[in-house]
C-alpha positions as CSV (number, residue, x, y, z in Angstrom):
1,M,0.0,0.0,0.0
2,P,1.6,3.3,-1.1
3,A,2.1,6.0,1.5
4,R,2.6,9.7,1.7
5,V,4.5,11.6,4.4
6,Q,3.7,15.2,5.3
7,F,6.0,17.4,7.3
8,R,4.7,20.4,9.3
9,E,7.5,22.7,8.6
10,D,6.4,25.2,11.2
11,R,7.0,22.5,13.9
12,C,10.2,20.9,12.6
13,K,13.3,21.8,14.6
14,G,15.8,19.9,12.4
15,C,16.7,17.3,15.0
16,L,16.8,14.7,12.3
17,L,15.7,11.8,14.5
18,C,13.3,11.0,11.6
19,V,16.3,10.5,9.3
20,Q,17.8,7.9,11.7
21,A,14.4,6.2,12.1
22,C,13.6,5.8,8.4
23,P,14.4,2.2,7.3
24,S,14.2,3.3,3.6
25,G,16.7,6.1,4.1
26,I,14.7,8.6,2.1
27,I,14.3,11.5,4.6
28,L,17.0,14.2,4.2
29,Q,17.8,17.5,5.8
30,S,16.6,20.2,3.4
31,S,18.6,23.2,2.4
32,R,15.5,25.3,3.2
33,F,14.8,27.0,6.6
34,N,11.5,27.3,8.4
35,Q,10.2,30.5,10.1
36,L,12.1,29.6,13.3
37,G,15.4,29.3,11.4
38,Y,15.7,25.5,11.5
39,K,16.7,23.5,8.5
40,I,13.7,21.2,8.0
41,A,13.5,17.5,7.2
42,E,12.0,16.4,3.9
43,I,11.5,13.6,1.4
44,P,12.4,14.5,-2.1
45,H,9.3,14.2,-4.3
46,E,10.9,11.6,-6.6
47,R,11.6,9.3,-3.6
48,M,8.2,9.5,-1.9
49,Q,7.1,6.2,-3.7
50,E,9.9,4.4,-1.7
51,C,8.0,5.1,1.5
52,K,6.8,1.9,3.1
53,G,4.3,3.7,5.4
54,C,5.8,2.3,8.6
55,A,5.5,5.7,10.4
56,F,8.7,5.2,12.4
57,C,9.6,8.8,11.5
58,A,6.3,10.1,12.9
59,L,6.7,8.0,16.1
60,M,10.3,9.3,16.6
61,C,9.4,13.0,16.1
62,P,9.4,14.8,19.4
63,D,7.5,17.8,18.0
64,Y,4.7,15.9,16.2
65,A,5.8,17.4,12.9
66,I,5.2,14.3,10.8
67,T,2.0,12.6,9.6
68,V,2.0,9.5,7.5
69,F,-0.9,8.7,5.2
70,K,-1.5,5.3,3.7
71,I,-3.1,5.6,0.3
72,E,-5.6,2.8,-0.7
73,E,-5.3,1.7,-4.3
74,D,-8.4,1.1,-6.4
75,A,-9.1,-2.7,-6.7
């Protein structure tokens, strides 16, 4: 089942615990900064399809900045 990960950039403090937790290794530190001046975590658009939907990243995030959605495919 495909998944999509959404990062709340306004909550991300760039701790990168999500990077360490991701078994697919697709979460990276962005070169962009949020409003608080932190470099945010992100998944490059072209790698989103590699997400397994395990939600380890969301469970690890101390600031509740990550939401994982599983997308149901049409049968």
